[in-house]
C-alpha positions in Angstrom: 143.4 157.3 92.6 142.3 160.8 94.0 144.9 163.4 95.0 144.0 166.6 97.5 146.0 169.7 97.2 144.8 171.1 100.7 145.2 175.0 100.8 144.7 178.4 102.4 144.7 181.3 100.5 147.4 183.4 102.9 150.0 179.9 102.4 153.3 180.9 101.1 154.2 177.0 100.4 150.9 176.0 98.7 152.3 178.0 96.0 155.5 175.2 96.3 152.9 172.3 96.8 151.2 173.8 93.7 154.4 173.3 91.3 156.1 170.0 92.5 152.0 168.5 92.4 151.6 170.4 88.3 155.4 168.7 87.8 154.8 165.5 88.4 150.4 165.9 87.2 152.7 167.0 83.9 154.9 163.6 84.1 152.0 161.4 84.8 149.8 161.4 81.9 146.0 161.9 83.2 146.8 162.9 86.9 143.9 164.9 88.1 144.9 167.3 91.5 141.4 168.4 93.2 142.4 172.0 95.3 140.4 172.1 98.5 141.2 176.0 100.2 140.6 174.3 104.0 138.2 177.2 105.0 136.6 176.5 102.6 134.9 173.0 103.8 136.3 173.1 108.0 133.7 170.3 108.2 135.3 168.2 106.3 138.9 169.8 106.9 137.8 168.3 110.8 136.8 165.0 108.9 140.6 164.6 107.6 142.4 165.7 110.4 143.6 168.7 107.5 146.1 170.3 110.2 148.1 172.3 108.5 148.4 173.8 104.7 150.0 172.5 102.3 149.0 168.7 103.2 148.6 167.0 99.8 146.6 163.4 100.2 146.3 160.3 98.2 144.0 157.7 97.9 143.2 154.9 96.0 139.8 154.8 93.8 138.5 152.6 97.0 139.7 155.8 99.4 142.3 154.3 101.1 145.0 156.8 101.8 148.6 155.6 100.9 150.5 159.2 101.0 150.2 163.0 103.1 152.2 165.7 103.1 152.0 168.0 106.1 154.0 170.9 104.3 155.6 170.7 100.3 156.5 167.1 98.8 159.7 166.6 96.9 158.6 165.5 93.2 159.6 161.8 93.5 157.9 161.3 97.2 154.5 162.2 95.2 156.0 160.0 92.2 155.9 157.3 94.3 152.5 158.0 95.9 151.0 157.9 93.1 152.9 154.4 92.0 151.6 153.4 95.4 148.0 154.4 94.5 147.8 152.6 91.0 148.8 149.1 92.7 
């Protein structure tokens, strides 16, 4: 599974998204989250259709996207997405 948290340096809601994803990561053994700054990879941001920060994307091992939240997801939404990615 791949979990990406897309953020920007001037994004106040990004801190809340970090907390949600971090809380969930403490509940799910082995869950790793990669935080990516949209300014550092603009071509990839455009290719993936990231339009706002924060954006959380969860993918299965095969790369299939199972969840995308533009904005701060709830912990429960995020945990359900993680469970879907493990199916």
